[in-house]
C-alpha positions in Angstrom: 111.2 80.1 -33.4 111.0 82.9 -30.8 109.5 85.2 -33.4 106.8 82.7 -34.4 105.9 82.2 -30.7 105.8 85.9 -30.1 103.6 86.5 -33.2 101.3 83.7 -32.1 100.9 85.2 -28.6 100.3 88.6 -30.0 97.6 87.2 -32.4 95.9 85.4 -29.5 95.9 88.5 -27.3 94.4 90.5 -30.2 91.7 87.8 -30.7 90.7 87.9 -27.1 90.5 91.7 -27.1 88.6 91.9 -30.4 85.9 89.4 -29.3 85.3 91.4 -26.2 84.9 94.8 -27.9 82.9 93.9 -31.0 79.4 95.5 -31.0 76.1 95.3 -32.9 75.4 98.1 -35.2 72.6 99.9 -33.2 74.6 99.5 -30.0 77.7 100.8 -31.7 75.8 103.8 -33.2 74.5 104.8 -29.7 78.0 104.5 -28.3 79.4 106.6 -31.1 76.8 109.4 -30.5 77.7 109.3 -26.7 81.4 109.5 -27.5 80.9 112.6 -29.7 78.8 114.3 -27.0 81.5 113.6 -24.4 84.2 114.9 -26.8 82.3 118.1 -27.4 81.9 118.6 -23.6 85.6 117.9 -23.0 87.0 120.5 -25.4 85.3 123.4 -27.1 88.4 123.8 -29.4 88.0 120.2 -30.5 84.4 120.8 -31.2 85.2 123.7 -33.4 87.9 121.8 -35.2 85.5 118.9 -35.8 83.0 121.2 -37.4 85.7 122.3 -39.9 87.0 118.8 -40.5 86.3 116.9 -43.7 85.4 113.8 -41.7 85.5 112.4 -38.2 86.3 108.7 -37.4 84.9 107.8 -34.0 85.9 104.7 -32.0 83.8 104.9 -28.8 85.7 102.0 -27.1 89.1 100.8 -27.9 90.2 98.0 -25.6 93.8 97.2 -25.0 95.3 94.5 -22.8 98.8 93.4 -22.3 101.4 91.6 -20.2 104.6 91.9 -22.3 102.5 91.0 -25.4 99.4 93.0 -26.1 96.5 93.5 -28.3 94.1 96.3 -29.1 90.7 96.4 -30.8 87.8 98.7 -31.4 85.0 99.4 -33.8 83.7 102.8 -35.0 82.3 104.8 -37.8 83.5 107.4 -40.3 81.2 110.4 -40.1 80.9 112.9 -43.0 78.4 115.8 -42.9 76.9 114.3 -39.7 76.1 110.9 -41.3 77.8 107.6 -40.5 79.0 106.5 -44.0 81.3 103.6 -43.3 82.3 101.4 -40.3 85.9 100.6 -39.4 87.9 98.5 -36.9 91.1 99.5 -35.3 93.5 96.8 -34.3 97.1 96.3 -33.3 99.4 93.9 -31.6 102.5 94.8 -29.7 105.5 93.2 -27.9 107.4 95.1 -25.3 107.1 96.6 -21.9 103.4 96.9 -21.1 101.2 95.8 -18.3 97.5 96.4 -17.8 94.1 96.7 -19.3 92.6 99.9 -20.7 89.5 101.1 -22.5 89.5 104.5 -24.2 87.7 106.6 -26.8 89.5 107.7 -30.0 88.4 110.4 -32.5 90.4 111.0 -35.6 89.7 114.2 -37.5 90.6 114.4 -41.2 91.4 118.0 -41.7 92.6 117.5 -45.3 90.6 116.2 -48.2 93.6 114.4 -49.7 94.3 112.5 -46.5 90.6 111.5 -46.2 90.6 110.3 -49.8 93.8 108.3 -49.3 92.2 106.7 -46.1 88.9 105.8 -47.8 90.6 104.4 -50.9 93.0 102.1 -48.9 92.5 98.4 -48.3 93.6 98.8 -44.7 95.3 102.0 -43.4 98.1 101.7 -41.0 98.9 104.7 -38.7 102.5 105.8 -39.3 102.9 103.8 -42.5 100.0 104.9 -44.8 99.5 108.3 -43.0 100.7 110.1 -39.9 98.3 111.1 -37.1 99.1 113.9 -34.7 97.8 113.3 -31.2 96.2 116.5 -30.0 97.7 118.2 -26.9 95.0 120.2 -25.1 96.5 122.9 -22.9 95.1 125.1 -20.2 91.8 126.6 -21.2 91.0 123.7 -23.5 93.1 125.1 -26.4 94.8 122.8 -28.9 98.4 123.2 -29.8 98.7 125.2 -33.0 101.3 122.8 -34.5 98.7 120.0 -34.2 96.0 121.9 -36.1 98.2 122.1 -39.2 98.5 118.3 -39.5 96.2 116.5 -42.0 94.9 114.0 -39.4 94.5 114.8 -35.7 93.6 112.2 -33.0 91.9 112.8 -29.7 92.2 110.1 -27.0 90.0 110.4 -23.9 87.8 108.7 -21.4 90.5 106.4 -20.2 89.3 103.7 -17.9 92.0 101.6 -16.2 95.7 102.0 -16.3 98.1 101.4 -19.2 101.7 102.3 -19.7 102.5 103.1 -23.3 100.0 105.2 -25.3 100.5 105.4 -29.0 98.4 105.0 -32.2 101.5 104.0 -34.2 101.0 100.7 -36.0 97.2 100.6 -35.5 95.6 99.2 -38.6 92.2 100.7 -39.6 90.1 98.4 -41.8 86.6 98.9 -43.3 84.0 96.4 -41.8 80.4 95.6 -42.6 77.8 96.4 -39.9 
């Protein structure tokens, strides 16, 4: 019974977050472009890595809220050769020590063609299950950890607004949506 109650609470939290962060296509497109500009300003090494990537998945606003039980939701687009080719949502629910509300930007760079193909051919891609994602560590001088660059998918998380204890992309489900 406790598991059912916890699952129901997580679903309700995720529903509240998703309705708040859903956006219309033209608004979403503008926010994606703005997020990319901010990303390029934030790290020249990330900009160079993005130019060499097979694709870039940009979520301009991923909202997360939780008090013990949390939910996370955001919408974005997969960009290949500078064009938005498909739209995706990212969502997750969690139970555990967490408290707060947060909005952040996420960019996933697909550095490997096989990883990109596996992502695009999936019904719903779960981070940590269907593919691993390395979160980029940017050191002094804006350089990216060389270990991270050798991973097939690298994530950049930036533009945090608000406070949230517990940052992880593990368990996030990425699903294609229509816009």
